[in-house]
C-alpha positions as CSV (number, residue, x, y, z in Angstrom):
1,M,91.7,73.0,-112.7
2,S,91.9,74.3,-116.3
3,E,93.9,72.4,-118.9
4,E,96.5,75.2,-119.2
5,N,97.2,75.1,-115.5
6,Q,97.3,71.3,-115.6
7,E,100.1,71.4,-118.2
8,L,102.1,74.0,-116.2
9,A,101.9,71.8,-113.1
10,N,103.2,68.7,-115.1
11,E,106.4,70.5,-116.3
12,D,109.7,70.0,-114.4
13,P,110.5,72.8,-112.0
14,P,113.4,75.1,-113.1
15,A,116.9,74.2,-111.8
16,P,118.1,76.2,-108.8
17,A,120.6,78.9,-109.4
18,P,124.2,78.0,-108.4
19,E,125.3,79.3,-105.0
20,P,128.0,82.0,-105.1
21,A,131.5,80.8,-104.2
22,L,132.8,82.0,-100.8
23,Y,136.1,83.0,-102.5
24,P,135.2,83.6,-106.1
25,D,138.5,85.1,-107.2
26,V,141.1,82.8,-105.5
27,E,140.9,79.9,-108.0
28,D,140.9,82.3,-111.0
29,E,144.0,84.1,-109.7
30,D,145.9,80.8,-109.2
31,E,145.1,79.8,-112.8
32,D,146.2,83.2,-114.0
33,E,149.4,83.0,-112.1
34,D,150.2,79.5,-113.4
35,E,149.5,80.7,-116.9
36,A,151.6,83.8,-116.4
37,G,154.4,81.7,-114.8
38,E,154.5,79.4,-117.8
39,A,154.5,82.3,-120.2
40,D,157.4,84.1,-118.3
41,A,159.5,81.0,-117.8
42,P,162.8,81.3,-119.7
43,P,163.4,78.9,-122.6
44,P,165.6,76.0,-121.6
45,L,169.3,76.4,-122.5
46,L,171.1,73.7,-124.5
47,L,173.8,73.3,-121.9
48,Q,175.4,70.5,-123.9
49,D,176.4,73.1,-126.5
50,R,179.9,74.4,-126.1
51,D,179.1,78.0,-127.0
52,V,176.2,78.0,-124.5
53,Q,178.5,76.7,-121.8
54,L,181.1,79.4,-122.5
55,R,178.3,82.1,-122.4
56,L,177.0,80.7,-119.0
57,L,180.5,80.7,-117.6
58,E,181.1,84.2,-118.7
59,A,177.8,85.4,-117.1
60,L,178.6,83.6,-113.8
61,L,182.0,85.2,-113.5
62,F,180.7,88.6,-114.6
63,A,177.9,88.6,-112.0
64,A,179.9,87.3,-109.1
65,T,180.9,89.8,-106.4
66,E,184.1,87.8,-105.6
67,P,186.4,85.3,-107.3
68,L,184.8,81.9,-107.7
69,E,186.4,78.4,-107.3
70,E,186.0,75.8,-110.0
71,P,183.6,73.5,-107.9
72,V,181.3,76.5,-107.4
73,L,181.2,77.1,-111.1
74,A,180.9,73.4,-111.9
75,A,177.7,73.1,-109.8
76,R,175.9,75.3,-112.4
77,F,176.7,72.9,-115.3
78,P,175.5,69.4,-116.1
79,E,177.6,66.5,-114.8
80,G,180.6,65.8,-117.0
81,V,181.2,69.3,-118.3
82,D,185.0,70.2,-118.2
83,V,184.8,73.6,-116.4
84,G,188.6,73.8,-116.4
85,S,188.8,73.7,-120.2
86,L,186.0,76.3,-120.4
87,L,188.0,78.6,-118.0
88,E,191.2,78.2,-120.1
89,E,189.3,78.9,-123.3
90,T,187.6,82.0,-121.8
91,R,191.0,83.2,-120.6
92,G,192.4,82.8,-124.1
93,R,189.5,84.7,-125.6
94,Y,190.0,87.7,-123.2
95,A,193.8,87.7,-123.4
96,G,195.0,91.2,-124.5
97,R,191.6,92.8,-124.1
98,G,190.4,95.5,-121.7
99,V,189.1,92.9,-119.3
100,E,191.0,89.7,-118.7
101,L,190.2,86.5,-116.9
102,V,192.8,85.9,-114.2
103,R,193.4,83.0,-111.7
104,M,194.2,83.8,-108.1
105,D,195.3,80.6,-106.4
106,R,192.2,78.4,-106.8
107,R,189.7,81.2,-107.7
108,W,188.8,82.9,-111.0
109,A,187.6,86.4,-111.7
110,F,187.5,89.1,-114.4
111,R,189.9,92.0,-113.8
112,T,190.8,95.0,-115.9
113,A,194.0,94.8,-117.8
114,P,197.0,96.0,-115.7
115,D,198.3,98.3,-118.4
116,L,195.0,100.2,-118.5
117,A,194.9,101.0,-114.7
118,P,196.4,104.5,-115.0
119,Y,193.6,105.4,-117.5
120,L,190.8,104.2,-115.2
121,R,191.9,106.1,-112.2
122,L,189.6,109.1,-111.7
123,K,191.3,110.4,-108.6
124,E,194.4,109.7,-106.6
125,D,193.8,108.1,-103.2
126,V,195.9,109.4,-100.3
127,Q,197.2,106.2,-98.8
128,R,198.7,105.9,-95.4
129,K,202.1,104.1,-95.5
130,L,202.4,101.0,-93.4
131,S,204.8,101.2,-90.5
132,R,208.1,99.3,-90.6
133,A,206.7,96.9,-88.0
134,A,203.5,96.2,-90.1
135,I,205.6,95.6,-93.3
136,E,207.9,93.2,-91.5
137,T,205.1,91.4,-89.9
138,L,203.2,91.0,-93.2
139,A,206.4,89.8,-95.0
140,I,207.1,87.2,-92.3
141,I,203.5,85.9,-92.4
142,A,203.6,85.7,-96.2
143,Y,206.9,83.8,-96.4
144,H,206.6,81.6,-93.3
145,Q,202.8,80.9,-93.0
146,P,201.3,79.4,-91.1
147,V,203.2,81.2,-88.4
148,T,202.4,82.0,-84.7
149,R,202.8,85.4,-83.1
150,A,205.7,84.0,-81.0
151,E,207.5,82.9,-84.1
152,I,207.0,86.4,-85.7
153,E,208.5,88.0,-82.6
154,S,211.4,85.5,-82.7
155,I,212.2,86.4,-86.3
156,R,211.8,90.1,-85.8
157,G,213.7,90.1,-82.5
158,V,211.1,92.4,-80.9
159,A,207.6,92.1,-79.5
160,T,204.7,92.4,-82.0
161,S,201.9,94.6,-80.8
162,K,198.3,93.5,-81.2
163,G,197.6,96.7,-83.1
164,T,199.9,95.6,-85.9
165,L,198.1,92.4,-86.5
166,D,194.7,94.2,-86.2
167,L,195.8,96.7,-88.8
168,L,196.7,93.9,-91.2
169,M,193.4,92.2,-90.5
170,E,191.5,95.4,-91.2
171,N,193.2,95.6,-94.6
172,N,192.0,92.0,-95.1
173,W,195.6,90.8,-95.9
174,I,195.9,88.3,-93.1
175,K,193.5,86.0,-91.1
176,P,193.7,83.5,-88.3
177,G,194.8,80.0,-89.4
178,R,194.7,76.7,-87.5
179,R,195.9,76.3,-84.0
180,R,199.1,74.4,-83.5
181,E,198.9,71.0,-81.9
182,T,201.5,72.1,-79.3
183,P,201.1,73.0,-75.6
184,G,198.9,76.1,-75.3
185,R,197.6,75.5,-78.9
186,P,198.8,78.9,-80.2
187,L,197.0,80.5,-83.1
188,T,198.7,80.8,-86.4
189,W,198.4,83.5,-89.1
190,V,198.1,83.2,-92.9
191,T,197.5,85.5,-95.8
192,T,194.1,85.9,-97.5
193,E,192.9,85.6,-101.1
194,Y,192.6,89.4,-101.1
195,F,196.3,89.6,-100.3
196,L,197.0,87.8,-103.6
197,D,194.5,90.0,-105.4
198,H,195.8,93.3,-103.9
199,F,199.4,92.6,-104.8
200,S,198.6,91.0,-108.2
201,L,199.9,87.6,-107.3
202,S,198.5,84.4,-108.9
203,S,199.8,82.3,-105.9
204,L,202.3,82.5,-103.1
205,R,204.9,81.1,-105.4
206,D,204.9,84.5,-107.2
207,L,206.2,86.2,-104.1
208,P,209.4,88.2,-104.9
209,G,212.7,86.5,-104.1
210,V,215.5,87.8,-102.0
211,E,217.3,89.7,-104.8
212,D,214.0,91.5,-105.6
213,L,213.5,92.4,-102.0
214,R,217.1,93.7,-101.7
215,A,216.7,95.7,-104.9
216,A,213.5,97.3,-103.5
217,G,215.3,98.3,-100.3
218,M,213.4,95.9,-98.1
219,L,216.5,94.0,-96.9
220,D,219.1,95.7,-94.8
221,A,221.8,94.8,-92.4
222,R,219.5,94.4,-89.5
223,P,218.7,90.9,-88.3
224,V,215.0,91.3,-88.7
225,L,214.8,89.6,-92.1
226,A,217.8,87.3,-91.7
227,A,215.5,84.4,-92.1
228,F,214.8,85.4,-95.7
229,R,218.5,85.7,-96.4
230,D,219.3,82.3,-94.8
231,T,216.5,80.7,-96.7
232,S,217.7,82.1,-100.0
233,E,221.3,81.0,-99.4
234,D,220.2,77.5,-98.5
235,K,218.2,77.3,-101.6
236,S,221.0,78.6,-103.8
237,S,223.5,76.1,-102.3
238,S,221.1,73.2,-102.8
239,E,220.6,74.2,-106.4
240,D,224.4,74.3,-107.0
């Protein structure tokens, strides 16, 4: 064997080429996604800052599809944040503006200012008037809730058809309440949050009194709403 061939034989053999990966792109894609996720992650908010808290509250109320209760809002803030004071401050900021923050019982929502409503209406809706029976039934439920169907009939003096209650439920003004702990466990009826919202009431305490109802022509000589008159007279005598 020649000297040149002897030197080639003594050299180390070349390292074998690396085997191709079975899934060459999977690992790279994961790394790219992690890097992209870190790059797209929103910067952390300084939720201890009062102005940031007000901005977040405003965004939550604006994006909500229905009024929100304070506990639902508080869940989006760090522990210890006074959401009640944030709501009151936001309501003060929006007072007198085109959009106002209003409270409906225990829920909060943005609503357009009432005095601007005529300018926002693009068309007049043809509304079907409620029957006398539906108006009376709704009034009895609003003032006497929770009330059973038998109690409604006792106050009205006539039977209440299922269609009347169904109509009020379709309008989302009433809903079933708890069953009475009496024989037969009758179902009670109560008004909904939408009832307050539709009639621009903050709570049931804002329902009109007997004089307002009489001025509006909703009280007459018939015995159907006698319970309202009796309640009003009892209240007046107790106040005297």
